[in-house]
C-alpha positions in Angstrom: 0.0 0.0 0.0 2.8 2.4 0.8 4.4 1.7 -2.6 1.2 2.4 -4.3 0.7 5.7 -2.4 4.3 6.8 -3.2 3.7 5.9 -6.9 0.5 8.0 -6.9 2.4 11.0 -5.4 5.2 10.6 -8.1 2.6 10.4 -10.9 0.9 13.5 -9.5 4.2 15.4 -9.3 5.3 14.4 -12.9 1.8 15.2 -14.2 1.7 18.6 -12.7 5.2 19.5 -13.9 4.0 18.7 -17.4 0.8 20.7 -16.8 3.0 23.7 -16.0 4.1 23.5 -19.7 0.6 23.3 -21.1 -1.4 25.9 -19.2 -3.7 28.0 -21.5 -4.7 30.9 -19.2 -3.2 33.0 -16.5 -1.9 30.1 -14.5 -3.7 28.4 -11.7 -2.3 26.0 -9.1 -5.0 23.9 -7.4 -2.3 22.5 -5.1 -1.2 25.9 -3.8 -2.8 26.3 -0.4 -5.3 23.6 -1.4 -4.9 22.2 2.1 -2.7 23.2 5.0 0.7 22.0 3.9 3.1 19.6 5.5 5.4 16.9 4.3 5.3 15.7 0.7 2.5 17.9 -0.4 4.5 21.1 0.4 7.1 20.0 -2.1 4.6 20.3 -4.9 3.8 24.0 -4.0 6.1 25.5 -6.7 4.8 23.6 -9.7 2.7 26.4 -11.2 2.1 30.0 -10.6 -1.1 30.7 -8.7 -1.9 33.9 -10.7 -5.6 33.7 -10.9 -5.8 32.9 -7.2 -3.9 36.0 -6.3 -5.8 38.3 -8.7 -9.1 37.0 -7.2 -8.0 37.4 -3.6 -6.8 40.9 -4.3 -10.0 41.8 -6.1 -12.3 40.5 -3.4 -10.3 42.4 -0.7 -10.5 45.6 -2.8 -14.2 45.2 -3.4 -14.9 44.8 0.3 -12.7 47.8 1.3 -13.6 50.2 -1.5 -16.6 52.6 -1.3 -19.3 52.2 -3.9 -18.7 54.0 -7.2 -19.4 53.6 -10.9 -17.7 50.3 -11.9 -15.4 52.0 -14.4 -14.2 54.4 -11.8 -13.2 51.8 -9.2 -9.5 51.8 -8.3 -7.7 49.4 -6.0 -4.9 50.7 -3.7 -1.5 49.1 -4.3 -0.8 46.3 -1.9 2.6 44.6 -1.5 1.2 41.2 -0.5 -2.0 39.4 -1.5 -4.5 39.0 1.3 -4.9 35.6 2.9 -7.3 33.1 1.5 -9.5 30.6 3.2 -7.7 29.4 6.4 -8.5 25.8 5.4 -7.1 26.2 1.9 -8.4 27.2 -1.6 -10.2 23.9 -1.9 -12.8 25.3 0.5 -13.1 28.7 -1.3 -16.0 28.5 -3.8 -14.9 31.7 -5.6 -11.4 30.3 -6.2 -12.8 27.0 -7.3 -14.9 28.9 -9.8 -11.8 30.6 -11.1 -10.2 27.1 -11.5 -13.3 25.8 -13.4 -12.5 27.5 -16.8 -9.2 25.6 -16.9 -10.6 22.4 -15.6 -14.4 22.2 -16.2 -14.3 18.4 -15.9 -12.6 18.7 -12.5 -9.7 16.4 -13.2 -7.1 18.4 -11.2 -8.2 16.7 -8.0 -7.6 13.2 -6.6 -4.7 12.2 -8.7 -6.4 12.8 -12.1 -3.8 15.3 -13.3 -2.3 12.8 -15.7 -5.7 12.4 -17.4 -6.0 16.2 -17.7 -2.6 16.3 -19.3 -3.5 13.5 -21.7 -6.6 15.3 -22.8 -4.7 18.5 -23.3 -2.1 16.8 -25.5 -4.8 15.0 -27.4 -6.7 18.3 -28.0 -3.5 20.0 -29.1 -2.8 17.2 -31.6 -6.4 17.4 -33.0 -6.3 21.2 -33.3 -2.9 21.3 -35.1 -3.0 18.1 -37.2 -6.6 17.1 -37.5 -5.7 13.7 -35.9 -5.8 12.6 -32.3 -3.0 10.9 -30.4 -4.1 7.6 -31.8 -3.6 9.1 -35.3 -7.3 8.8 -36.1 -8.8 11.7 -38.0 -10.7 13.9 -35.5 -12.4 17.3 -35.0 -13.3 18.8 -31.6 -17.1 19.2 -31.6 -19.7 20.0 -28.9 -19.8 16.3 -28.1 -16.2 16.4 -26.7 -15.5 16.9 -23.0 -15.6 20.5 -21.9 -11.9 20.5 -21.2 -11.3 19.9 -25.0 -13.9 22.5 -25.9 -12.7 25.3 -23.6 -9.0 25.0 -24.7 -9.2 24.0 -28.4 -12.9 24.3 -29.4 -15.9 26.5 -29.4 -15.7 27.4 -25.7 -12.4 29.3 -25.9 -14.3 32.4 -25.0 -14.0 31.1 -21.4 -10.4 32.3 -21.7 -11.3 35.5 -23.6 -10.1 33.9 -26.9 -11.6 33.2 -30.3 -12.5 29.7 -31.4 -10.2 29.8 -34.5 -8.2 32.2 -36.6 -10.0 34.9 -38.7 -13.0 35.2 -36.4 -14.8 38.5 -36.3 -14.0 40.2 -32.9 -17.6 41.0 -32.5 -18.4 37.3 -32.5 -16.0 36.6 -29.7 -17.2 39.6 -27.8 -20.8 38.4 -28.1 -19.8 34.9 -27.0 -18.1 36.4 -23.9 -21.2 38.5 -23.1 -23.5 35.5 -23.6 -21.4 33.5 -21.0 -21.2 36.6 -18.8 -25.0 37.0 -18.7 -25.5 33.4 -17.7 -22.7 33.3 -15.1 -23.8 36.7 -13.6 -27.4 35.5 -13.4 -26.3 32.4 -11.5 -24.1 34.5 -9.3 -26.9 36.9 -8.2 -29.4 34.0 -7.8 -31.6 34.9 -10.8 -30.8 31.4 -12.2 -31.3 28.6 -9.7 -28.4 26.1 -9.5 -30.9 23.2 -9.9 -32.4 24.6 -13.1 -31.7 22.5 -16.2 -29.6 24.0 -19.0 -32.5 23.5 -21.4 -34.5 26.0 -19.3 -31.9 28.7 -19.3 -33.2 31.8 -21.1 -30.0 33.8 -21.5 -29.7 34.9 -25.1 -27.5 32.7 -27.3 -26.7 30.2 -24.4 -28.3 27.3 -26.2 -25.7 27.4 -29.0 -23.1 26.1 -26.6 -25.2 23.9 -24.2 -28.4 23.2 -26.0 -27.3 19.6 -26.6 -27.2 19.1 -22.8 -30.7 20.1 -21.8 -30.9 17.7 -18.9 -27.7 18.9 -17.2 -28.4 21.1 -14.2 -26.5 24.4 -13.7 -25.0 22.7 -10.6 -23.8 19.7 -12.6 -22.2 22.1 -15.2 -20.1 23.7 -12.5 -19.6 20.7 -10.4 -19.7 17.4 -12.4 -17.6 15.7 -9.8 -17.3 17.8 -6.6 -19.3 20.4 -4.9 -19.2 22.0 -1.5 -22.2 22.0 0.8 -22.3 25.8 1.1 -25.6 26.9 -0.4 -23.8 29.8 -2.2 -21.2 27.4 -3.7 -22.5 27.4 -7.2 -23.3 31.1 -7.4 -19.8 31.8 -6.2 -18.3 29.4 -8.7 -20.2 31.1 -11.5 -18.8 34.5 -10.3 -15.3 32.9 -10.3 -15.7 31.7 -13.8 -16.7 35.2 -15.0 -13.7 36.7 -13.2 -11.5 34.1 -15.0 -12.6 35.3 -18.4 -12.0 38.9 -17.5 -8.6 38.2 -16.0 -7.4 36.2 -19.0 -8.3 39.0 -21.3 -5.4 41.0 -19.9 -2.8 38.3 -20.8 -1.0 39.2 -24.0 -1.4 35.8 -25.6 -5.1 35.9 -25.1 -6.0 39.3 -26.3 -4.2 42.4 -27.6 -5.2 45.5 -25.7 -4.6 49.2 -26.2 -4.9 51.1 -22.9 -5.7 54.5 -24.5 -8.9 56.3 -25.2 -10.5 56.1 -28.6 -13.7 57.4 -30.2 -15.8 54.5 -29.0 -13.8 53.2 -26.1 -13.0 55.7 -23.3 -11.3 53.2 -21.1 -9.1 51.4 -23.6 -10.1 48.6 -25.9 -9.5 45.1 -27.2 -7.7 45.3 -30.5 -7.8 41.6 -31.2 -8.9 38.3 -29.5 -6.3 35.6 -30.2 -7.0 31.9 -30.7 -5.1 29.2 -28.9 -5.4 26.6 -31.7 -2.3 27.6 -33.6 -0.2 29.0 -30.7 2.9 27.4 -29.4 2.2 26.1 -25.9 5.4 27.4 -24.3 5.2 30.8 -26.0 1.6 31.2 -24.7 2.6 30.1 -21.3 5.3 32.7 -20.9 2.6 35.5 -20.9 0.5 33.8 -18.2 3.0 33.6 -15.3 3.2 35.8 -12.3 6.1 37.7 -13.6 4.3 38.6 -16.8 1.3 39.9 -14.9 3.5 42.1 -12.6 5.1 43.6 -15.7 1.8 44.8 -17.2 1.1 48.5 -17.2 -2.4 49.9 -17.8 -1.9 53.6 -17.8 -5.1 55.3 -16.6 -7.2 52.2 -17.5 -8.4 49.5 -15.1 -6.4 46.3 -14.7 -7.6 42.8 -14.1 -7.8 43.2 -10.3 -9.9 46.4 -10.5 -12.2 45.0 -13.1 -12.7 41.8 -11.1 -13.4 44.0 -8.0 -15.9 46.0 -9.9 -17.8 42.9 -11.0 -17.6 41.6 -7.5 -19.3 44.8 -6.2 -21.9 44.6 -9.0 -22.8 41.1 -7.8 -23.0 42.3 -4.2 -25.4 45.0 -5.1 -27.4 42.7 -7.3 -27.2 45.2 -10.2 -29.4 44.5 -13.2 -27.8 42.8 -16.2 -28.2 45.7 -18.6 -26.0 47.8 -16.4 -23.4 45.0 -16.1 -23.5 44.4 -19.8 -22.9 48.1 -20.5 -19.8 48.0 -18.3 -18.5 44.8 -19.9 -19.3 45.8 -23.5 -18.2 49.4 -23.5 -15.4 49.3 -21.0 -13.9 45.9 -20.3 -14.3 44.3 -23.8 -14.8 47.4 -25.8 -14.2 47.2 -29.6 -13.5 50.1 -31.9 -13.4 50.2 -35.7 -9.7 49.2 -35.7 -10.5 45.8 -34.1 -8.8 42.9 -36.0 -9.8 39.4 -37.0 -8.4 36.7 -34.6 -5.0 35.1 -35.1 -2.3 33.4 -33.1 -1.2 36.9 -32.1 2.4 36.2 -33.0 2.6 33.3 -30.6 2.5 30.6 -33.2 4.8 27.7 -34.0 6.0 29.5 -37.1 6.7 32.8 -35.2 9.5 31.5 -32.9 12.0 34.1 -34.0 9.7 37.1 -34.6 6.8 38.6 -32.7 4.5 41.5 -33.2 5.7 44.9 -31.9 
């Protein structure tokens, strides 16, 4: 039994080290502060940067401490250290678990399933780039694939503020993001009950992504394997998922932003949504680590912490969706006439020596 336990720990460590090289978003680390650490678990702490976790903790603290204001006017004071999370670990923080969900909607990064997560990622990458899976069988990622495939290489890439392929109109990706945002926000404020079936969700455009799963409940969508007993668990997970989309949009490999005022966008704008399909994994990953986030400069515009805090406050106040949509559409994901079709953003396999200015 001890040998089997040690083997499981080794497999987990190796799997997570490989996961570090395949992350598609600002990185998460479900092992960082997942439990109170001691012994062997503590040795795995360094495997991936817990960027989303830190952004979320900072945003929540800012939202609680900042007076009410128009969402686009919210500013967070600089803080040297991130505030502490749940004293029992991130595993027991529904908001953080929601932030994890976009990277792991099938909840494989628990209970020694990291190797399966990695296998799916490698398989999805092979299908996206070659049209064949790891078994060398011709394949295409459709809505019938697991959500992990769809969110990284298929039609659900908007969960990372990315386009589903190259040459996609930016308004299409913006609308997909807003469709998900309306659904997630409605769950977060209690307008959509966690036990409602997806076939009964009335959010505009939602059926194009989950209409083939009418019998799934909202609760099952966010927790196909694990849920906490807290009655606010699913609403908080939905909020976390929305924050993940927002935070990813500030990563250079996900979207190209301009933090200057334009005729249609007073708070800066998205110039292009990138697609992960043709990006080189390691080049993408380099923009998603803690160091890359710290190097970002936003001028007078809001950054990911402040936008996340503003959304947190909107949820707290139970603001109506039209006001939230206006903030997201005209401030956070604003597009002007110079918005471009999606591409690999200069992070492709063929762009290893050159990159866009």
